[in-house]
Z-matrix of the N, CA and C atoms (Angstrom, degrees):
N
C 1 1.468
C 2 1.529 1 106.66
N 3 1.342 2 116.60 1 132.28
C 4 1.451 3 120.21 2 -178.95
C 5 1.529 4 111.82 3 -77.40
N 6 1.284 5 114.70 4 165.16
C 7 1.459 6 121.12 5 177.07
C 8 1.540 7 110.77 6 -61.27
N 9 1.315 8 117.49 7 -38.49
C 10 1.474 9 121.34 8 177.62
C 11 1.505 10 110.79 9 -63.54
N 12 1.335 11 116.09 10 -39.82
C 13 1.484 12 120.49 11 177.50
C 14 1.515 13 110.98 12 -63.22
N 15 1.317 14 115.99 13 -43.54
C 16 1.469 15 121.12 14 179.61
C 17 1.536 16 109.73 15 -65.45
N 18 1.310 17 118.09 16 -40.14
C 19 1.447 18 121.77 17 179.92
C 20 1.523 19 109.96 18 -65.79
N 21 1.319 20 117.19 19 -40.56
C 22 1.454 21 121.18 20 178.24
C 23 1.541 22 110.41 21 -65.68
N 24 1.335 23 116.43 22 -45.00
C 25 1.446 24 120.61 23 179.44
C 26 1.500 25 112.23 24 -60.92
N 27 1.359 26 117.65 25 -38.62
C 28 1.445 27 122.33 26 179.09
C 29 1.537 28 109.73 27 -69.82
N 30 1.331 29 116.50 28 -38.91
C 31 1.474 30 119.99 29 177.78
C 32 1.526 31 111.68 30 -62.69
N 33 1.321 32 116.44 31 -42.17
C 34 1.476 33 120.13 32 178.30
C 35 1.525 34 109.04 33 -64.32
N 36 1.282 35 116.52 34 -42.23
C 37 1.524 36 121.26 35 179.68
C 38 1.516 37 108.32 36 -60.99
N 39 1.339 38 118.36 37 -47.43
C 40 1.455 39 119.75 38 -178.79
C 41 1.506 40 110.52 39 -66.43
N 42 1.336 41 117.87 40 -41.06
C 43 1.473 42 118.46 41 178.47
C 44 1.484 43 111.93 42 -58.56
N 45 1.302 44 118.84 43 -45.25
C 46 1.469 45 122.85 44 -178.35
C 47 1.518 46 108.74 45 -64.81
N 48 1.323 47 118.54 46 -45.66
C 49 1.454 48 122.07 47 -175.38
C 50 1.553 49 110.77 48 -66.35
N 51 1.312 50 116.48 49 -46.46
C 52 1.434 51 119.06 50 -175.27
C 53 1.530 52 112.05 51 -78.21
N 54 1.321 53 118.45 52 -26.25
C 55 1.455 54 119.64 53 173.19
C 56 1.555 55 108.58 54 -66.20
N 57 1.314 56 115.01 55 -43.02
C 58 1.447 57 117.69 56 176.25
C 59 1.536 58 113.40 57 -62.61
N 60 1.312 59 116.81 58 -43.55
C 61 1.469 60 121.35 59 179.60
C 62 1.547 61 110.16 60 -59.97
N 63 1.308 62 117.15 61 -48.65
C 64 1.440 63 120.39 62 -174.99
C 65 1.529 64 112.88 63 -66.20
N 66 1.321 65 116.47 64 -17.06
C 67 1.489 66 120.66 65 -179.97
C 68 1.518 67 113.81 66 -91.19
N 69 1.325 68 117.14 67 -2.82
C 70 1.445 69 118.81 68 -173.17
C 71 1.525 70 111.57 69 -87.50
N 72 1.303 71 115.85 70 152.67
C 73 1.460 72 122.14 71 174.89
C 74 1.507 73 110.97 72 -63.20
N 75 1.281 74 117.03 73 -35.56
C 76 1.464 75 120.68 74 179.63
C 77 1.520 76 111.61 75 -62.80
N 78 1.345 77 116.96 76 -39.92
C 79 1.448 78 121.16 77 178.08
C 80 1.563 79 110.77 78 -64.63
N 81 1.324 80 114.63 79 -43.30
C 82 1.459 81 120.54 80 176.04
C 83 1.525 82 111.15 81 -58.36
N 84 1.309 83 115.98 82 -43.98
C 85 1.468 84 121.19 83 178.67
C 86 1.532 85 110.01 84 -62.74
N 87 1.327 86 116.43 85 -45.49
C 88 1.444 87 120.09 86 -178.29
C 89 1.512 88 112.75 87 -63.35
N 90 1.357 89 117.67 88 -43.46
C 91 1.462 90 120.17 89 178.74
C 92 1.538 91 110.19 90 -62.70
N 93 1.326 92 117.97 91 -34.45
C 94 1.451 93 120.11 92 177.32
C 95 1.530 94 109.68 93 -64.63
N 96 1.296 95 116.30 94 -45.82
C 97 1.483 96 122.47 95 177.88
C 98 1.525 97 109.19 96 -58.16
N 99 1.341 98 116.39 97 -48.74
C 100 1.469 99 120.72 98 -177.07
C 101 1.536 100 108.89 99 -61.00
N 102 1.305 101 118.49 100 -44.04
C 103 1.460 102 120.90 101 178.32
C 104 1.511 103 112.83 102 -62.77
N 105 1.309 104 116.21 103 -39.98
C 106 1.484 105 120.12 104 175.36
C 107 1.518 106 110.54 105 -60.90
N 108 1.347 107 115.61 106 -41.03
C 109 1.474 108 117.88 107 -179.36
C 110 1.516 109 110.83 108 -67.53
N 111 1.341 110 117.09 109 -37.96
C 112 1.485 111 121.38 110 176.08
C 113 1.563 112 109.19 111 -59.46
N 114 1.285 113 116.06 112 -50.00
C 115 1.474 114 121.49 113 -177.64
C 116 1.575 115 109.12 114 -60.99
N 117 1.301 116 118.23 115 -44.79
C 118 1.421 117 122.10 116 -178.52
C 119 1.546 118 108.94 117 -61.18
N 120 1.310 119 118.29 118 -46.70
C 121 1.460 120 121.02 119 -178.58
C 122 1.548 121 110.08 120 -67.86
N 123 1.306 122 117.59 121 -43.15
C 124 1.424 123 121.50 122 -179.91
C 125 1.525 124 111.68 123 -62.24
N 126 1.285 125 116.42 124 -46.44
C 127 1.505 126 120.61 125 177.61
C 128 1.513 127 113.22 126 -59.45
N 129 1.362 128 114.28 127 -34.06
C 130 1.447 129 115.85 128 -175.16
C 131 1.531 130 112.96 129 -69.50
N 132 1.314 131 117.60 130 -21.25
C 133 1.489 132 116.51 131 175.75
C 134 1.532 133 113.12 132 -115.11
N 135 1.310 134 118.94 133 -24.80
C 136 1.469 135 118.54 134 178.30
C 137 1.529 136 111.16 135 -73.49
N 138 1.267 137 117.65 136 -34.32
C 139 1.490 138 121.06 137 -175.89
C 140 1.532 139 113.21 138 -91.35
N 141 1.340 140 115.29 139 -5.01
C 142 1.459 141 119.67 140 -177.83
C 143 1.529 142 108.48 141 -121.05
N 144 1.323 143 117.94 142 113.19
C 145 1.451 144 118.31 143 179.85
C 146 1.537 145 110.84 144 -68.42
N 147 1.340 146 115.01 145 150.52
C 148 1.467 147 118.52 146 175.95
C 149 1.498 148 111.49 147 -68.44
N 150 1.310 149 116.08 148 139.50
C 151 1.452 150 122.00 149 177.24
C 152 1.518 151 111.71 150 -91.99
N 153 1.356 152 114.45 151 -25.42
C 154 1.473 153 118.07 152 -179.98
C 155 1.519 154 108.82 153 -155.78
N 156 1.288 155 115.93 154 162.84
C 157 1.453 156 121.97 155 176.44
C 158 1.549 157 112.86 156 -61.77
N 159 1.310 158 116.05 157 -24.44
C 160 1.474 159 120.60 158 179.28
C 161 1.517 160 113.14 159 -61.86
N 162 1.360 161 116.04 160 -19.60
C 163 1.444 162 119.86 161 -177.42
C 164 1.545 163 112.94 162 -85.37
N 165 1.319 164 116.05 163 -8.37
C 166 1.455 165 119.32 164 -177.86
C 167 1.534 166 112.82 165 -61.17
N 168 1.362 167 121.14 166 -45.87
C 169 1.459 168 119.01 167 179.93
C 170 1.554 169 112.79 168 -58.83
N 171 1.326 170 117.65 169 -38.25
C 172 1.466 171 121.07 170 178.55
C 173 1.499 172 110.28 171 -66.29
N 174 1.308 173 116.96 172 -38.81
C 175 1.504 174 121.59 173 177.81
C 176 1.521 175 111.06 174 -65.37
N 177 1.333 176 115.33 175 -42.03
C 178 1.480 177 119.11 176 177.94
C 179 1.530 178 111.33 177 -66.10
N 180 1.317 179 116.25 178 -36.03
C 181 1.483 180 120.44 179 176.91
C 182 1.529 181 109.30 180 -61.62
N 183 1.327 182 116.73 181 -43.62
C 184 1.470 183 119.79 182 179.37
C 185 1.541 184 111.23 183 -65.31
N 186 1.314 185 116.55 184 -35.86
C 187 1.473 186 119.24 185 175.09
C 188 1.531 187 110.19 186 -63.14
N 189 1.320 188 117.01 187 -38.58
C 190 1.474 189 119.81 188 177.69
C 191 1.505 190 110.90 189 -66.40
N 192 1.311 191 117.53 190 -38.31
C 193 1.480 192 120.39 191 175.57
C 194 1.488 193 110.73 192 -60.54
N 195 1.337 194 117.10 193 -44.44
C 196 1.475 195 121.92 194 -178.76
C 197 1.493 196 109.52 195 -61.97
N 198 1.362 197 118.62 196 -43.04
C 199 1.434 198 120.06 197 179.91
C 200 1.499 199 110.73 198 -64.32
N 201 1.321 200 118.82 199 -38.64
C 202 1.439 201 122.64 200 178.96
C 203 1.538 202 112.93 201 -66.06
N 204 1.333 203 115.81 202 -39.85
C 205 1.444 204 119.83 203 178.40
C 206 1.556 205 111.78 204 -67.22
N 207 1.311 206 114.70 205 -40.20
C 208 1.463 207 119.43 206 177.42
C 209 1.522 208 111.08 207 -64.44
N 210 1.357 209 115.28 208 -42.12
C 211 1.446 210 119.49 209 178.31
C 212 1.526 211 111.59 210 -62.55
N 213 1.289 212 116.84 211 -41.98
C 214 1.490 213 122.00 212 178.97
C 215 1.554 214 109.56 213 -59.71
N 216 1.316 215 115.61 214 -40.00
C 217 1.461 216 118.74 215 -179.67
C 218 1.528 217 112.61 216 -72.27
N 219 1.306 218 117.56 217 -30.86
C 220 1.457 219 122.48 218 -177.32
C 221 1.516 220 115.79 219 -90.27
N 222 1.325 221 116.18 220 -24.31
C 223 1.461 222 120.75 221 -173.33
C 224 1.520 223 114.64 222 -55.00
N 225 1.306 224 120.27 223 -47.74
C 226 1.481 225 118.06 224 -179.38
C 227 1.586 226 112.51 225 -58.61
N 228 1.307 227 116.65 226 -39.23
C 229 1.477 228 119.20 227 178.80
C 230 1.535 229 110.30 228 -66.58
N 231 1.310 230 115.84 229 -39.47
C 232 1.457 231 120.69 230 179.66
C 233 1.570 232 110.53 231 -63.04
N 234 1.334 233 114.49 232 -44.69
C 235 1.475 234 119.59 233 177.36
C 236 1.536 235 109.80 234 -61.70
N 237 1.286 236 118.39 235 -44.09
C 238 1.455 237 123.27 236 176.92
C 239 1.537 238 111.00 237 -60.81
N 240 1.277 239 118.22 238 -43.85
C 241 1.456 240 121.73 239 177.80
C 242 1.530 241 112.11 240 -62.97
N 243 1.325 242 115.86 241 -43.45
C 244 1.460 243 120.14 242 179.03
C 245 1.528 244 111.21 243 -63.95
N 246 1.314 245 115.55 244 -42.50
C 247 1.500 246 120.29 245 178.21
C 248 1.506 247 110.20 246 -61.52
N 249 1.316 248 117.92 247 -43.19
C 250 1.454 249 121.72 248 179.97
C 251 1.564 250 109.87 249 -64.10
N 252 1.298 251 115.77 250 -39.41
C 253 1.472 252 120.88 251 178.29
C 254 1.543 253 110.08 252 -61.36
N 255 1.287 254 116.62 253 -44.97
C 256 1.478 255 121.87 254 176.88
C 257 1.517 256 110.80 255 -59.02
N 258 1.333 257 115.54 256 -48.02
C 259 1.492 258 120.13 257 -179.96
C 260 1.523 259 109.47 258 -60.93
N 261 1.335 260 117.83 259 -46.67
C 262 1.468 261 120.36 260 -178.37
C 263 1.535 262 111.01 261 -63.57
N 264 1.316 263 117.55 262 -44.17
C 265 1.466 264 121.21 263 -179.59
C 266 1.502 265 110.55 264 -63.30
N 267 1.320 266 118.45 265 -40.94
C 268 1.476 267 122.75 266 178.95
C 269 1.509 268 110.34 267 -62.82
N 270 1.340 269 115.33 268 -44.64
C 271 1.473 270 119.13 269 179.62
C 272 1.526 271 112.00 270 -63.41
N 273 1.332 272 116.14 271 -39.29
C 274 1.462 273 120.65 272 179.96
C 275 1.535 274 109.72 273 -66.07
N 276 1.342 275 115.45 274 -41.88
C 277 1.475 276 119.47 275 -178.89
C 278 1.536 277 109.29 276 -67.52
N 279 1.321 278 116.33 277 -43.89
C 280 1.461 279 118.47 278 179.62
C 281 1.546 280 111.15 279 -65.70
N 282 1.317 281 116.15 280 -35.02
C 283 1.481 282 119.98 281 178.07
C 284 1.529 283 109.74 282 -65.87
N 285 1.328 284 116.80 283 -39.68
C 286 1.473 285 120.58 284 179.67
C 287 1.540 286 110.60 285 -65.87
N 288 1.319 287 116.88 286 -36.23
C 289 1.491 288 120.76 287 178.03
C 290 1.491 289 108.64 288 -71.51
N 291 1.342 290 118.72 289 -42.75
C 292 1.474 291 121.54 290 -179.64
C 293 1.541 292 112.52 291 -64.50
N 294 1.377 293 113.47 292 -34.17
C 295 1.473 294 117.11 293 -179.64
C 296 1.533 295 113.25 294 -77.64
N 297 1.307 296 116.42 295 -10.33
C 298 1.450 297 121.24 296 175.07
C 299 1.472 298 111.49 297 73.71
């Protein structure tokens, strides 16, 4: 089996797995929780002005938490999109070879 075949097989596996995940009630519940956590963290520093420069590291830490939560919520869709791109590219390449 060639590396391209293995890559295509893995892309199809990922597409199927992540399509299933994104359709579940559990995923919907988790993304709601993640969004609530983002809002809670964002509100804690956006709505409260800094009283001193010493609070900057804590604020930056919260920004990092927000970025991580957003990434966790978006990652499955990004993996699914990448897998679909691999599948589409492979089909286009195979079609070009078949068409001669």
